[in-house]
Steps between C-alpha positions, in 0.01 A plus 500: 500500500658271235311486171348165409657346190280375219663168401416530130642852480805404705585212270443715193715782630778262609509335158495842335817610678705256297333607175552865593868448571552325168318779316702765678825336398378456143428871448782625720292650781685534824374346823406760761536474876222738609198278582254790481204575723324214677129560545182318594176450313285701468735777392507816291807677363545821308796657325423827681671537839397860576220599736235463232623153412498398865151644551379313193645174633336547840158572352522203267615281789175570685318344207742208458512413870120485507498233230481731200634406160845585369334667201293737713802574719735599217233722346436675831872561557553625146204740531644653818823582318331611177299777670793642698563845344859502629594187307612608152546143372138384476140616473398843622802730491697271273744681272358564152622439147679762293168670419404537866246216496504229768468159333476201734576130453408210727463123504349245733532123505307249709672169559181334624329539161802535269347823381650839427399851400682819410458857380746729325507872417196550721422866566284664766450204739679491836488123547619325184555176693127478570423557132748224416300272729184592307673397179594170667161419652241672281642442151666213319798723414832549679617846387303814417655834414437872469147626431358147504633437849362838613158424354495166682588667830231768460239237410559344841465831683860620526524878497730673255726743687803723449792288623751785517581650839675830560820307565487286186402796283790706638742214425373471144515876435856510634600212275336660196680828555841339545498208257643701211696818443365536147125526566302795631396354836658650809619844603647756259869459427618776733326333799592137432790481744278626781226250414744207484614579854147423619484152347481243779738243356226245423601223258419571136287186481322308772407131507227400742285194550336306782479121529267336753509121543310280747425145611179445694408243765370264230836505327380703203738754349425833333689807385466852363744732329395863453682807369492840338797385297809682389468872564486723193458193279387524138122513479368143490816330628422184695751335732511158660242553775188394303680217321432163660830313529703821493386736778301230683455125507314270739491121520291344776733201526811716540451864596517843340749758377490863392729758347567873517756705314584526131199329345646447156761256633245325722281442195787362294606261776151388619654556843205418727424174322870416517506557878199277557658227291822532700301450820331200342848358438582527871651847535392719791314822418814696584711289269237523225515880509878496472487236226276728292742791532792275410309375196448857375864591565619204295280601206699822468830331580452283190487823299826615659312774680575601857138602560244417766157667505354616829262232626342389827348153532289351779382141545287296740454124512186319615666409832532870586872547433596816313788698356600804299800628306587796283775618270516867602861580583463805725188432705620250757292190574149453359214473746156343500219472755364167624201442729412166658392375841841592638441867429628756252853458361701734280736260330830597336594297198809493282666770293594301193866518406606661829 
């Protein structure tokens, strides 16, 4: 069934196309031909396309389709992924820092209230996204970190737990034993060759994050970004995920965007805010994701560096259209999960630079 067009939004978006085209030419961004995913409101999308991500989208859809809020839906979906012990990118089972401690970051933003909350370096709590919502709704702060964030969570009844699983602990121990030839971790010298033959070929470092974005039946937009961060990171390192405007940004008049990947570059580029502003200027969510990657590439090009960090961006506008793009060279096309009244869709976006 064709979607009804809101005349005010239609006129605004039509006018914005011209502004967007002028801006794109001014900064040298290339026009893209991929229109992206076309959805219907209400809708929920997540950067995860695996079975857990799809299950999270389906459970959140039950809430959204019954008239629930976008904020409740993104929290529910994020919680489903956070407690999955097989997912080493977030929550329970997330890969630890160099000391073997799981430190979690998360942010939430509610377009309906223009409010946000975040936690960083949170230890011992499976659902950092729910603690971020407490910061947003039960304090007048935006970001709480470390022991203070843990104390807040425990004061509201969250249980402190060991977040390491057998799998994540084994990964960390393997990394510790093989990160250096000059320390005393690992097998004795005469058995090293045999031990190295057992290493499973896992990447030395692992990036992992989940974005969940939604628009509800009232047209309100909300988003969550949650992560265990860069594996084996220095104790206390914080990436982009809990930084509003970097790992997540929501604007009720436009839509939402989120980031995964190398957090340091997402912070420096304010990538999620940039994507939302590109959509405000008339770009589709798909184009906005690609514009953000192009913007980062050009930053390094100005330094005469042929360098592009590994990033994945997702975006959703308030009409239900969505897109994703990444800069990983050897992983094929990026995927995301979308759920609306038309069913569940695993959408393939654009591999930037391919």
